[in-house]
N, C-alpha and C positions, 0 to 999 in steps of 0.2 A: 180051462175054469169058466168062461161064459156060456159053454153049452150046457153046462150042469146049472148056473145060476140064472142064463136066461136064454131056455132053450128057443123061445120064440123071437129073439131079438131079428130086426129088419133092417138094422144100420149100423154099422161101424165105421169108426174113423181111425184109419192108420195115418197118425201125424208125425210122430216123433220119429227122429235120427231119418227122414228122408226116406221114405220106403222107393219111391219112385224113382231113385236112381241106380236101383237093381236093373239091371238087364231082364227082358223077357223072360228066358227061360228060368229065371230064380222067383220074378214076381209071379209068374203063371201058378206056379205049386202053390203059394202062400194062399193066392184066390181059392184056387180049390180046395184046400184044407180049410178054408173058411166055409166054403160051400158042403164041404163033406159033414163038419162038425154042427153047423149052422143051416140047416137047408131052407129055412124060410127068409135069410138074407138076400134081402133085393138090393140095397145100396151100400156100397163100399166107398167111403171120400178118402183121397190121398193129399197129402200135401207134397210140392216139391219144387224143382227148379226148372228153368227152360231147355237148360244145358241136358236135363234127365230125360227128356224127349226126344233128343238127337238119335239115339242109339234105339229108338222102336220106330217099327214100319206103321203105315195105317193099317195094315192089316195084323199087327200085334196088339194096337191098339184097339181093336176091332175086339178080336177074341179077349183082349182084358174087359170089355165091356159084356163082353156075355158071361163072363166069369163073374160079375157083379159090380165092377171098378165103373161106377156112374158119374163122378165130379172132380175134379182135382184144383186145389187150391195153387196157385202159382205166386211164388215171391219172385213178381218182376222188377221190384223196386223204382225204378225208372224208365221213362222211353226214350233217355234221352245218351246218344253214344259218349259223351264225354262224363257224363256222371257215371254211365254203366263203366266205365275205363277206370275211373275215380276207384270206386268200390270193388275193382276186381271181381266184375261178376262172370268175364268168359263168355259174354255174348254181347249183341247190338241189338237195337230196334229192330231192325229187317229180322233177326232170327225168333225175335219173341212172334211177330206176325207168321213166320214160316211154320213154328212148331205149333200154333194155336190153330193153323188150317188144318195140320194132321188132325188135333183134337175133333174138331167141327166134321171133318170128314169122316171120321170113325164115330161120332155122335154120342163123344164125351163131353158134357158138360164140363167148364171150368170158370174160376173168376181169380182176379189177380189182385194183389197188395202192392201197396208203392209208399216209399217211405218218404214222409213229409220231410223237408228239410235236408235229406241227404245229400243235396247238391251244395249245400252251405249257402248263406245268404247270397255272396257273388252270383251267383249261377241258378237260383231258385226259378226265375223264372224261363230259363232255357229249358229246365228240368220240366217244369208245368208245361210249357208249349209242346215239346215233344214229346212229353207222356199223354198230353191230349190227341195227340195223332195216332196213339195205338185205338182202334175204333171201339173194342169192350169197355176201355176204360172213361170214355166221355163223362157220364155221371159223375162217378166216383172222382174222377179230377176237376169237375166243377166245383164239387164239395169241399175238396181238399184246397183249391184256389181259394175259393172264400175261408177256409179257416186260416189258410197261412196268410193272407193278405188282411187279416181282421185289425191289423195294427196302422196297416197304411190307410191314407184319407181316401175319403169315398168316390173323388174324381179319379184317381190311380185305379182304383179297384173295378170300377166301372169300366174305362177304357181296357185293362186288363181282360175282365170278361167278355168284353166284347170280340177282343182278339184272338182270343180261344174260341168263342162261339163260332167265328167267323171260318175257323179251321175246319167244322163241320161241315 
């Protein structure tokens, strides 16, 4: 239908139902079909989980990039292992780094989403500190920390920000 209504489309987002979970041999034909029906398509954006990348090699990711997959939104939720276990994500912070290195090697851009407050009040600091250790998250996490701590007193917020900044 898109080929009929917007044949010159250059960007498409495959976000619903987590298309990145598909193995390479099922995802590649979808990207090939997009290319066949929309030959001007340049950028395909996908949403997915860190665990979705484990079943793909760097070589496969490079081929998917050639087929148009240019950027991935990863819902990592936290860089804190305790929090990741608590919300049953099925991976740890080291896995985030490992899988993102594969994307970098394949030349695929990505960005991460973190869930503010997912660790609860009792573990929020650890969640923020360990999430800040994920290099790609630095800027976003500093914003998160400021938003999350806006009800804290200024002295506590300054000390917290300094601790996070030193981690970089």
